[in-house]
PDB file of the backbone (N, CA, C, O) and the ligand in Angstrom, with CONECT records:
HET     ZN  A 101       1
ATOM      1  N   MET A   1     -17.391   1.027   9.608  1.00  0.00           N
ATOM      2  CA  MET A   1     -16.091   1.525   9.120  1.00  0.00           C
ATOM      3  C   MET A   1     -16.128   1.625   7.606  1.00  0.00           C
ATOM      4  O   MET A   1     -16.430   0.652   6.915  1.00  0.00           O
ATOM      5  N   THR A   2     -15.825   2.782   7.110  1.00  0.00           N
ATOM      6  CA  THR A   2     -15.795   2.964   5.669  1.00  0.00           C
ATOM      7  C   THR A   2     -14.389   2.736   5.145  1.00  0.00           C
ATOM      8  O   THR A   2     -13.417   3.314   5.634  1.00  0.00           O
ATOM      9  N   LEU A   3     -14.311   1.908   4.172  1.00  0.00           N
ATOM     10  CA  LEU A   3     -13.018   1.647   3.563  1.00  0.00           C
ATOM     11  C   LEU A   3     -12.908   2.395   2.250  1.00  0.00           C
ATOM     12  O   LEU A   3     -13.800   2.340   1.403  1.00  0.00           O
ATOM     13  N   GLY A   4     -11.822   3.077   2.105  1.00  0.00           N
ATOM     14  CA  GLY A   4     -11.587   3.758   0.846  1.00  0.00           C
ATOM     15  C   GLY A   4     -10.669   2.919  -0.015  1.00  0.00           C
ATOM     16  O   GLY A   4      -9.835   2.175   0.500  1.00  0.00           O
ATOM     17  N   ILE A   5     -10.814   3.033  -1.289  1.00  0.00           N
ATOM     18  CA  ILE A   5      -9.948   2.296  -2.199  1.00  0.00           C
ATOM     19  C   ILE A   5      -8.842   3.229  -2.675  1.00  0.00           C
ATOM     20  O   ILE A   5      -9.093   4.300  -3.227  1.00  0.00           O
ATOM     21  N   ILE A   6      -7.636   2.794  -2.448  1.00  0.00           N
ATOM     22  CA  ILE A   6      -6.494   3.602  -2.861  1.00  0.00           C
ATOM     23  C   ILE A   6      -6.388   3.601  -4.380  1.00  0.00           C
ATOM     24  O   ILE A   6      -6.575   2.579  -5.039  1.00  0.00           O
ATOM     25  N   GLU A   7      -6.089   4.749  -4.897  1.00  0.00           N
ATOM     26  CA  GLU A   7      -5.935   4.888  -6.346  1.00  0.00           C
ATOM     27  C   GLU A   7      -4.899   3.897  -6.865  1.00  0.00           C
ATOM     28  O   GLU A   7      -3.707   4.032  -6.589  1.00  0.00           O
ATOM     29  N   THR A   8      -5.356   2.912  -7.611  1.00  0.00           N
ATOM     30  CA  THR A   8      -4.454   1.842  -8.031  1.00  0.00           C
ATOM     31  C   THR A   8      -3.511   2.253  -9.149  1.00  0.00           C
ATOM     32  O   THR A   8      -2.505   1.587  -9.396  1.00  0.00           O
ATOM     33  N   SER A   9      -3.832   3.339  -9.820  1.00  0.00           N
ATOM     34  CA  SER A   9      -2.980   3.742 -10.939  1.00  0.00           C
ATOM     35  C   SER A   9      -1.596   4.162 -10.455  1.00  0.00           C
ATOM     36  O   SER A   9      -0.639   4.182 -11.229  1.00  0.00           O
ATOM     37  N   THR A  10      -1.495   4.499  -9.164  1.00  0.00           N
ATOM     38  CA  THR A  10      -0.209   4.910  -8.621  1.00  0.00           C
ATOM     39  C   THR A  10       0.590   3.716  -8.115  1.00  0.00           C
ATOM     40  O   THR A  10       1.755   3.858  -7.744  1.00  0.00           O
ATOM     41  N   LEU A  11      -0.027   2.550  -8.101  1.00  0.00           N
ATOM     42  CA  LEU A  11       0.636   1.365  -7.573  1.00  0.00           C
ATOM     43  C   LEU A  11       1.354   0.592  -8.666  1.00  0.00           C
ATOM     44  O   LEU A  11       0.820   0.360  -9.750  1.00  0.00           O
ATOM     45  N   LEU A  12       2.573   0.202  -8.349  1.00  0.00           N
ATOM     46  CA  LEU A  12       3.318  -0.636  -9.275  1.00  0.00           C
ATOM     47  C   LEU A  12       2.873  -2.079  -9.057  1.00  0.00           C
ATOM     48  O   LEU A  12       2.321  -2.417  -8.011  1.00  0.00           O
ATOM     49  N   PRO A  13       3.121  -2.928 -10.061  1.00  0.00           N
ATOM     50  CA  PRO A  13       2.766  -4.347  -9.911  1.00  0.00           C
ATOM     51  C   PRO A  13       3.547  -4.995  -8.772  1.00  0.00           C
ATOM     52  O   PRO A  13       4.558  -4.464  -8.312  1.00  0.00           O
ATOM     53  N   CYS A  14       3.060  -6.149  -8.327  1.00  0.00           N
ATOM     54  CA  CYS A  14       3.725  -6.873  -7.253  1.00  0.00           C
ATOM     55  C   CYS A  14       5.165  -7.196  -7.637  1.00  0.00           C
ATOM     56  O   CYS A  14       5.419  -7.678  -8.741  1.00  0.00           O
ATOM     57  N   PRO A  15       6.114  -6.931  -6.724  1.00  0.00           N
ATOM     58  CA  PRO A  15       7.526  -7.203  -6.999  1.00  0.00           C
ATOM     59  C   PRO A  15       7.842  -8.689  -7.040  1.00  0.00           C
ATOM     60  O   PRO A  15       8.865  -9.098  -7.589  1.00  0.00           O
ATOM     61  N   PHE A  16       6.976  -9.482  -6.468  1.00  0.00           N
ATOM     62  CA  PHE A  16       7.251 -10.913  -6.363  1.00  0.00           C
ATOM     63  C   PHE A  16       6.636 -11.729  -7.496  1.00  0.00           C
ATOM     64  O   PHE A  16       7.262 -12.662  -8.001  1.00  0.00           O
ATOM     65  N   CYS A  17       5.440 -11.390  -7.888  1.00  0.00           N
ATOM     66  CA  CYS A  17       4.779 -12.191  -8.920  1.00  0.00           C
ATOM     67  C   CYS A  17       4.282 -11.354 -10.097  1.00  0.00           C
ATOM     68  O   CYS A  17       3.823 -11.902 -11.099  1.00  0.00           O
ATOM     69  N   GLY A  18       4.372 -10.042  -9.980  1.00  0.00           N
ATOM     70  CA  GLY A  18       3.985  -9.196 -11.099  1.00  0.00           C
ATOM     71  C   GLY A  18       2.494  -8.968 -11.240  1.00  0.00           C
ATOM     72  O   GLY A  18       2.045  -8.323 -12.188  1.00  0.00           O
ATOM     73  N   ALA A  19       1.726  -9.493 -10.303  1.00  0.00           N
ATOM     74  CA  ALA A  19       0.286  -9.311 -10.363  1.00  0.00           C
ATOM     75  C   ALA A  19      -0.107  -7.907  -9.907  1.00  0.00           C
ATOM     76  O   ALA A  19       0.703  -7.157  -9.363  1.00  0.00           O
ATOM     77  N   GLU A  20      -1.339  -7.589 -10.140  1.00  0.00           N
ATOM     78  CA  GLU A  20      -1.837  -6.280  -9.768  1.00  0.00           C
ATOM     79  C   GLU A  20      -1.941  -6.155  -8.252  1.00  0.00           C
ATOM     80  O   GLU A  20      -2.296  -7.106  -7.556  1.00  0.00           O
ATOM     81  N   ALA A  21      -1.628  -4.981  -7.767  1.00  0.00           N
ATOM     82  CA  ALA A  21      -1.752  -4.729  -6.337  1.00  0.00           C
ATOM     83  C   ALA A  21      -2.957  -3.838  -6.095  1.00  0.00           C
ATOM     84  O   ALA A  21      -3.361  -3.052  -6.952  1.00  0.00           O
ATOM     85  N   GLU A  22      -3.516  -3.982  -4.907  1.00  0.00           N
ATOM     86  CA  GLU A  22      -4.635  -3.119  -4.580  1.00  0.00           C
ATOM     87  C   GLU A  22      -4.460  -2.598  -3.164  1.00  0.00           C
ATOM     88  O   GLU A  22      -3.835  -3.240  -2.321  1.00  0.00           O
ATOM     89  N   GLY A  23      -5.015  -1.445  -2.925  1.00  0.00           N
ATOM     90  CA  GLY A  23      -4.871  -0.856  -1.614  1.00  0.00           C
ATOM     91  C   GLY A  23      -6.218  -0.558  -0.990  1.00  0.00           C
ATOM     92  O   GLY A  23      -7.198  -0.268  -1.676  1.00  0.00           O
ATOM     93  N   GLN A  24      -6.238  -0.637   0.315  1.00  0.00           N
ATOM     94  CA  GLN A  24      -7.456  -0.302   1.040  1.00  0.00           C
ATOM     95  C   GLN A  24      -7.099   0.526   2.257  1.00  0.00           C
ATOM     96  O   GLN A  24      -6.052   0.354   2.881  1.00  0.00           O
ATOM     97  N   TYR A  25      -7.987   1.408   2.559  1.00  0.00           N
ATOM     98  CA  TYR A  25      -7.753   2.258   3.706  1.00  0.00           C
ATOM     99  C   TYR A  25      -8.793   1.995   4.776  1.00  0.00           C
ATOM    100  O   TYR A  25      -9.996   2.137   4.558  1.00  0.00           O
ATOM    101  N   GLY A  26      -8.291   1.607   5.944  1.00  0.00           N
ATOM    102  CA  GLY A  26      -9.196   1.421   7.070  1.00  0.00           C
ATOM    103  C   GLY A  26      -8.555   2.091   8.258  1.00  0.00           C
ATOM    104  O   GLY A  26      -8.317   3.299   8.243  1.00  0.00           O
ATOM    105  N   ASP A  27      -8.268   1.311   9.299  1.00  0.00           N
ATOM    106  CA  ASP A  27      -7.524   1.853  10.432  1.00  0.00           C
ATOM    107  C   ASP A  27      -6.108   2.211   9.986  1.00  0.00           C
ATOM    108  O   ASP A  27      -5.499   3.173  10.455  1.00  0.00           O
ATOM    109  N   ASN A  28      -5.615   1.393   9.061  1.00  0.00           N
ATOM    110  CA  ASN A  28      -4.323   1.661   8.455  1.00  0.00           C
ATOM    111  C   ASN A  28      -4.497   1.605   6.949  1.00  0.00           C
ATOM    112  O   ASN A  28      -5.526   1.155   6.444  1.00  0.00           O
ATOM    113  N   ALA A  29      -3.493   2.062   6.250  1.00  0.00           N
ATOM    114  CA  ALA A  29      -3.501   1.909   4.807  1.00  0.00           C
ATOM    115  C   ALA A  29      -2.768   0.612   4.490  1.00  0.00           C
ATOM    116  O   ALA A  29      -1.623   0.426   4.902  1.00  0.00           O
ATOM    117  N   VAL A  30      -3.420  -0.277   3.766  1.00  0.00           N
ATOM    118  CA  VAL A  30      -2.827  -1.562   3.442  1.00  0.00           C
ATOM    119  C   VAL A  30      -2.830  -1.762   1.932  1.00  0.00           C
ATOM    120  O   VAL A  30      -3.839  -1.561   1.257  1.00  0.00           O
ATOM    121  N   ILE A  31      -1.684  -2.159   1.431  1.00  0.00           N
ATOM    122  CA  ILE A  31      -1.587  -2.464   0.008  1.00  0.00           C
ATOM    123  C   ILE A  31      -1.172  -3.917  -0.100  1.00  0.00           C
ATOM    124  O   ILE A  31      -0.195  -4.342   0.516  1.00  0.00           O
ATOM    125  N   SER A  32      -1.918  -4.674  -0.883  1.00  0.00           N
ATOM    126  CA  SER A  32      -1.607  -6.086  -0.992  1.00  0.00           C
ATOM    127  C   SER A  32      -1.724  -6.566  -2.427  1.00  0.00           C
ATOM    128  O   SER A  32      -2.440  -5.995  -3.249  1.00  0.00           O
ATOM    129  N   CYS A  33      -0.985  -7.649  -2.695  1.00  0.00           N
ATOM    130  CA  CYS A  33      -1.015  -8.257  -4.010  1.00  0.00           C
ATOM    131  C   CYS A  33      -2.292  -9.076  -4.146  1.00  0.00           C
ATOM    132  O   CYS A  33      -2.700  -9.766  -3.212  1.00  0.00           O
ATOM    133  N   THR A  34      -2.913  -8.994  -5.305  1.00  0.00           N
ATOM    134  CA  THR A  34      -4.160  -9.731  -5.512  1.00  0.00           C
ATOM    135  C   THR A  34      -3.906 -11.201  -5.792  1.00  0.00           C
ATOM    136  O   THR A  34      -4.832 -12.011  -5.824  1.00  0.00           O
ATOM    137  N   SER A  35      -2.610 -11.541  -5.997  1.00  0.00           N
ATOM    138  CA  SER A  35      -2.290 -12.918  -6.346  1.00  0.00           C
ATOM    139  C   SER A  35      -1.582 -13.668  -5.218  1.00  0.00           C
ATOM    140  O   SER A  35      -2.080 -14.686  -4.738  1.00  0.00           O
ATOM    141  N   CYS A  36      -0.416 -13.161  -4.795  1.00  0.00           N
ATOM    142  CA  CYS A  36       0.381 -13.909  -3.816  1.00  0.00           C
ATOM    143  C   CYS A  36       0.173 -13.429  -2.383  1.00  0.00           C
ATOM    144  O   CYS A  36       0.606 -14.083  -1.434  1.00  0.00           O
ATOM    145  N   GLY A  37      -0.478 -12.306  -2.232  1.00  0.00           N
ATOM    146  CA  GLY A  37      -0.802 -11.858  -0.884  1.00  0.00           C
ATOM    147  C   GLY A  37       0.261 -11.026  -0.196  1.00  0.00           C
ATOM    148  O   GLY A  37       0.100 -10.661   0.969  1.00  0.00           O
ATOM    149  N   ALA A  38       1.352 -10.716  -0.898  1.00  0.00           N
ATOM    150  CA  ALA A  38       2.366  -9.836  -0.309  1.00  0.00           C
ATOM    151  C   ALA A  38       1.697  -8.512   0.032  1.00  0.00           C
ATOM    152  O   ALA A  38       0.822  -8.040  -0.693  1.00  0.00           O
ATOM    153  N   SER A  39       2.115  -7.925   1.135  1.00  0.00           N
ATOM    154  CA  SER A  39       1.448  -6.694   1.520  1.00  0.00           C
ATOM    155  C   SER A  39       2.350  -5.763   2.310  1.00  0.00           C
ATOM    156  O   SER A  39       3.346  -6.182   2.899  1.00  0.00           O
ATOM    157  N   VAL A  40       1.990  -4.529   2.308  1.00  0.00           N
ATOM    158  CA  VAL A  40       2.650  -3.551   3.160  1.00  0.00           C
ATOM    159  C   VAL A  40       1.549  -2.782   3.885  1.00  0.00           C
ATOM    160  O   VAL A  40       0.465  -2.551   3.349  1.00  0.00           O
ATOM    161  N   THR A  41       1.855  -2.403   5.094  1.00  0.00           N
ATOM    162  CA  THR A  41       0.896  -1.640   5.881  1.00  0.00           C
ATOM    163  C   THR A  41       1.552  -0.357   6.350  1.00  0.00           C
ATOM    164  O   THR A  41       2.686  -0.364   6.828  1.00  0.00           O
ATOM    165  N   ALA A  42       0.852   0.712   6.213  1.00  0.00           N
ATOM    166  CA  ALA A  42       1.377   1.990   6.680  1.00  0.00           C
ATOM    167  C   ALA A  42       0.565   2.446   7.879  1.00  0.00           C
ATOM    168  O   ALA A  42      -0.643   2.667   7.803  1.00  0.00           O
ATOM    169  N   GLU A  43       1.272   2.575   8.978  1.00  0.00           N
ATOM    170  CA  GLU A  43       0.629   3.102  10.172  1.00  0.00           C
ATOM    171  C   GLU A  43       1.200   4.484  10.433  1.00  0.00           C
ATOM    172  O   GLU A  43       2.414   4.684  10.412  1.00  0.00           O
ATOM    173  N   THR A  44       0.344   5.397  10.668  1.00  0.00           N
ATOM    174  CA  THR A  44       0.825   6.735  10.966  1.00  0.00           C
ATOM    175  C   THR A  44       0.176   7.224  12.250  1.00  0.00           C
ATOM    176  O   THR A  44      -0.930   6.822  12.612  1.00  0.00           O
ATOM    177  N   THR A  45       0.883   8.079  12.905  1.00  0.00           N
ATOM    178  CA  THR A  45       0.328   8.681  14.106  1.00  0.00           C
ATOM    179  C   THR A  45      -0.837   9.573  13.701  1.00  0.00           C
ATOM    180  O   THR A  45      -0.739  10.365  12.763  1.00  0.00           O
ATOM    181  N   MET A  46      -1.920   9.431  14.411  1.00  0.00           N
ATOM    182  CA  MET A  46      -3.077  10.242  14.085  1.00  0.00           C
ATOM    183  C   MET A  46      -2.755  11.712  14.325  1.00  0.00           C
ATOM    184  O   MET A  46      -2.385  12.130  15.422  1.00  0.00           O
ATOM    185  N   ILE A  47      -2.910  12.451  13.278  1.00  0.00           N
ATOM    186  CA  ILE A  47      -2.609  13.871  13.356  1.00  0.00           C
ATOM    187  C   ILE A  47      -3.925  14.624  13.511  1.00  0.00           C
ATOM    188  O   ILE A  47      -4.954  14.238  12.957  1.00  0.00           O
ATOM    189  N   VAL A  48      -3.864  15.671  14.252  1.00  0.00           N
ATOM    190  CA  VAL A  48      -5.070  16.471  14.420  1.00  0.00           C
ATOM    191  C   VAL A  48      -5.274  17.313  13.174  1.00  0.00           C
ATOM    192  O   VAL A  48      -4.803  18.446  13.076  1.00  0.00           O
ATOM    193  N   ARG A  49      -5.964  16.746  12.259  1.00  0.00           N
ATOM    194  CA  ARG A  49      -6.234  17.395  10.980  1.00  0.00           C
ATOM    195  C   ARG A  49      -7.548  16.856  10.472  1.00  0.00           C
ATOM    196  O   ARG A  49      -8.121  15.956  11.086  1.00  0.00           O
ATOM    197  N   PRO A  50      -8.035  17.372   9.385  1.00  0.00           N
ATOM    198  CA  PRO A  50      -9.219  16.743   8.812  1.00  0.00           C
ATOM    199  C   PRO A  50      -8.917  15.285   8.473  1.00  0.00           C
ATOM    200  O   PRO A  50      -7.819  14.983   8.004  1.00  0.00           O
ATOM    201  N   PRO A  51      -9.856  14.386   8.696  1.00  0.00           N
ATOM    202  CA  PRO A  51      -9.660  12.965   8.414  1.00  0.00           C
ATOM    203  C   PRO A  51      -9.189  12.715   6.989  1.00  0.00           C
ATOM    204  O   PRO A  51      -8.422  11.784   6.740  1.00  0.00           O
ATOM    205  N   SER A  52      -9.633  13.521   6.077  1.00  0.00           N
ATOM    206  CA  SER A  52      -9.240  13.332   4.682  1.00  0.00           C
ATOM    207  C   SER A  52      -7.739  13.556   4.512  1.00  0.00           C
ATOM    208  O   SER A  52      -7.092  12.888   3.706  1.00  0.00           O
ATOM    209  N   ALA A  53      -7.198  14.491   5.269  1.00  0.00           N
ATOM    210  CA  ALA A  53      -5.769  14.763   5.192  1.00  0.00           C
ATOM    211  C   ALA A  53      -4.986  13.609   5.795  1.00  0.00           C
ATOM    212  O   ALA A  53      -3.945  13.206   5.274  1.00  0.00           O
ATOM    213  N   GLN A  54      -5.500  13.080   6.904  1.00  0.00           N
ATOM    214  CA  GLN A  54      -4.868  11.940   7.557  1.00  0.00           C
ATOM    215  C   GLN A  54      -4.866  10.743   6.611  1.00  0.00           C
ATOM    216  O   GLN A  54      -3.874  10.025   6.489  1.00  0.00           O
ATOM    217  N   ARG A  55      -5.981  10.552   5.960  1.00  0.00           N
ATOM    218  CA  ARG A  55      -6.116   9.436   5.039  1.00  0.00           C
ATOM    219  C   ARG A  55      -5.160   9.569   3.861  1.00  0.00           C
ATOM    220  O   ARG A  55      -4.504   8.604   3.467  1.00  0.00           O
ATOM    221  N   ASP A  56      -5.089  10.754   3.312  1.00  0.00           N
ATOM    222  CA  ASP A  56      -4.179  10.993   2.194  1.00  0.00           C
ATOM    223  C   ASP A  56      -2.742  10.697   2.593  1.00  0.00           C
ATOM    224  O   ASP A  56      -1.975  10.106   1.832  1.00  0.00           O
ATOM    225  N   HIS A  57      -2.398  11.118   3.797  1.00  0.00           N
ATOM    226  CA  HIS A  57      -1.042  10.930   4.286  1.00  0.00           C
ATOM    227  C   HIS A  57      -0.723   9.439   4.427  1.00  0.00           C
ATOM    228  O   HIS A  57       0.353   8.990   4.034  1.00  0.00           O
ATOM    229  N   GLN A  58      -1.656   8.686   4.984  1.00  0.00           N
ATOM    230  CA  GLN A  58      -1.428   7.255   5.172  1.00  0.00           C
ATOM    231  C   GLN A  58      -1.346   6.533   3.835  1.00  0.00           C
ATOM    232  O   GLN A  58      -0.503   5.657   3.645  1.00  0.00           O
ATOM    233  N   MET A  59      -2.210   6.899   2.928  1.00  0.00           N
ATOM    234  CA  MET A  59      -2.196   6.258   1.619  1.00  0.00           C
ATOM    235  C   MET A  59      -0.887   6.552   0.911  1.00  0.00           C
ATOM    236  O   MET A  59      -0.294   5.690   0.263  1.00  0.00           O
ATOM    237  N   TRP A  60      -0.459   7.793   1.054  1.00  0.00           N
ATOM    238  CA  TRP A  60       0.788   8.196   0.411  1.00  0.00           C
ATOM    239  C   TRP A  60       1.948   7.372   0.967  1.00  0.00           C
ATOM    240  O   TRP A  60       2.820   6.932   0.218  1.00  0.00           O
ATOM    241  N   LYS A  61       1.952   7.170   2.262  1.00  0.00           N
ATOM    242  CA  LYS A  61       3.013   6.384   2.886  1.00  0.00           C
ATOM    243  C   LYS A  61       2.969   4.930   2.419  1.00  0.00           C
ATOM    244  O   LYS A  61       4.004   4.331   2.129  1.00  0.00           O
ATOM    245  N   ALA A  62       1.782   4.379   2.349  1.00  0.00           N
ATOM    246  CA  ALA A  62       1.635   2.979   1.947  1.00  0.00           C
ATOM    247  C   ALA A  62       2.057   2.777   0.495  1.00  0.00           C
ATOM    248  O   ALA A  62       2.770   1.829   0.167  1.00  0.00           O
ATOM    249  N   VAL A  63       1.607   3.676  -0.357  1.00  0.00           N
ATOM    250  CA  VAL A  63       1.966   3.577  -1.773  1.00  0.00           C
ATOM    251  C   VAL A  63       3.476   3.720  -1.943  1.00  0.00           C
ATOM    252  O   VAL A  63       4.092   3.004  -2.733  1.00  0.00           O
ATOM    253  N   GLY A  64       4.064   4.647  -1.195  1.00  0.00           N
ATOM    254  CA  GLY A  64       5.501   4.849  -1.268  1.00  0.00           C
ATOM    255  C   GLY A  64       6.257   3.619  -0.814  1.00  0.00           C
ATOM    256  O   GLY A  64       7.256   3.232  -1.422  1.00  0.00           O
ATOM    257  N   ALA A  65       5.775   3.002   0.260  1.00  0.00           N
ATOM    258  CA  ALA A  65       6.424   1.812   0.798  1.00  0.00           C
ATOM    259  C   ALA A  65       6.337   0.660  -0.201  1.00  0.00           C
ATOM    260  O   ALA A  65       7.297  -0.086  -0.397  1.00  0.00           O
ATOM    261  N   TRP A  66       5.190   0.534  -0.816  1.00  0.00           N
ATOM    262  CA  TRP A  66       4.991  -0.547  -1.793  1.00  0.00           C
ATOM    263  C   TRP A  66       5.894  -0.354  -3.007  1.00  0.00           C
ATOM    264  O   TRP A  66       6.595  -1.273  -3.431  1.00  0.00           O
ATOM    265  N   ASN A  67       5.865   0.824  -3.542  1.00  0.00           N
ATOM    266  CA  ASN A  67       6.649   1.093  -4.743  1.00  0.00           C
ATOM    267  C   ASN A  67       8.147   1.014  -4.456  1.00  0.00           C
ATOM    268  O   ASN A  67       8.929   0.583  -5.303  1.00  0.00           O
ATOM    269  N   GLU A  68       8.529   1.427  -3.271  1.00  0.00           N
ATOM    270  CA  GLU A  68       9.925   1.383  -2.883  1.00  0.00           C
ATOM    271  C   GLU A  68      10.372  -0.068  -2.708  1.00  0.00           C
ATOM    272  O   GLU A  68      11.481  -0.447  -3.083  1.00  0.00           O
ATOM    273  N   ARG A  69       9.500  -0.845  -2.143  1.00  0.00           N
ATOM    274  CA  ARG A  69       9.787  -2.258  -1.922  1.00  0.00           C
ATOM    275  C   ARG A  69      10.084  -2.950  -3.250  1.00  0.00           C
ATOM    276  O   ARG A  69      10.952  -3.817  -3.348  1.00  0.00           O
ATOM    277  N   ARG A  70       9.339  -2.537  -4.251  1.00  0.00           N
ATOM    278  CA  ARG A  70       9.531  -3.127  -5.561  1.00  0.00           C
ATOM    279  C   ARG A  70      10.940  -2.844  -6.057  1.00  0.00           C
ATOM    280  O   ARG A  70      11.587  -3.680  -6.687  1.00  0.00           O
ATOM    281  N   ALA A  71      11.390  -1.635  -5.750  1.00  0.00           N
ATOM    282  CA  ALA A  71      12.701  -1.217  -6.238  1.00  0.00           C
ATOM    283  C   ALA A  71      13.830  -1.986  -5.567  1.00  0.00           C
ATOM    284  O   ALA A  71      14.837  -2.306  -6.200  1.00  0.00           O
ATOM    285  N   VAL A  72      13.657  -2.284  -4.275  1.00  0.00           N
ATOM    286  CA  VAL A  72      14.733  -2.925  -3.534  1.00  0.00           C
ATOM    287  C   VAL A  72      14.601  -4.447  -3.502  1.00  0.00           C
ATOM    288  O   VAL A  72      15.583  -5.156  -3.278  1.00  0.00           O
ATOM    289  N   ALA A  73      13.401  -4.939  -3.724  1.00  0.00           N
ATOM    290  CA  ALA A  73      13.203  -6.373  -3.641  1.00  0.00           C
ATOM    291  C   ALA A  73      13.672  -7.066  -4.913  1.00  0.00           C
ATOM    292  O   ALA A  73      13.524  -6.532  -6.013  1.00  0.00           O
ATOM    293  N   PRO A  74      14.236  -8.253  -4.754  1.00  0.00           N
ATOM    294  CA  PRO A  74      14.626  -9.015  -5.933  1.00  0.00           C
ATOM    295  C   PRO A  74      13.396  -9.461  -6.704  1.00  0.00           C
ATOM    296  O   PRO A  74      12.312  -9.602  -6.138  1.00  0.00           O
ATOM    297  N   ALA A  75      13.574  -9.680  -7.988  1.00  0.00           N
ATOM    298  CA  ALA A  75      12.445 -10.087  -8.824  1.00  0.00           C
ATOM    299  C   ALA A  75      11.845 -11.399  -8.312  1.00  0.00           C
ATOM    300  O   ALA A  75      10.637 -11.624  -8.374  1.00  0.00           O
ATOM    301  N   LYS A  76      12.731 -12.247  -7.809  1.00  0.00           N
ATOM    302  CA  LYS A  76      12.246 -13.519  -7.300  1.00  0.00           C
ATOM    303  C   LYS A  76      12.926 -13.775  -5.956  1.00  0.00           C
ATOM    304  O   LYS A  76      14.146 -13.661  -5.831  1.00  0.00           O
ATOM    305  N   GLU A  77      12.136 -14.115  -4.977  1.00  0.00           N
ATOM    306  CA  GLU A  77      12.689 -14.326  -3.659  1.00  0.00           C
ATOM    307  C   GLU A  77      12.776 -15.825  -3.386  1.00  0.00           C
ATOM    308  O   GLU A  77      11.819 -16.564  -3.615  1.00  0.00           O
ATOM    309  N   VAL A  78      13.930 -16.263  -2.895  1.00  0.00           N
ATOM    310  CA  VAL A  78      14.112 -17.679  -2.597  1.00  0.00           C
ATOM    311  C   VAL A  78      13.503 -18.001  -1.233  1.00  0.00           C
ATOM    312  O   VAL A  78      13.686 -17.259  -0.268  1.00  0.00           O
ATOM    313  N   GLY A  79      12.802 -19.081  -1.172  1.00  0.00           N
ATOM    314  CA  GLY A  79      12.213 -19.484   0.093  1.00  0.00           C
ATOM    315  C   GLY A  79      10.862 -18.884   0.231  1.00  0.00           C
ATOM    316  O   GLY A  79      10.189 -19.103   1.238  1.00  0.00           O
TER     317      GLY A  79
HETATM  318 ZN    ZN A 101       2.289 -10.976  -5.775  1.00  0.00          ZN2+
END
């Protein structure tokens, strides 16, 4: 299984600890914090398209979910 590295320049810092986030693409696109381990996973229905298009779509969804989470999540979460 080849894992692609999601372009990190599009990723915002972790909403919880401010550390750098990194993304990886495998069966799903996963973006996780390098420090606290917070993560989001994007699962998409496999579309009949070139794999590169499918991958781009999943990465786009994961990055969007991560960045959006930052916007809605409090700077510090209790518990
Ligand atoms: Zn973090």
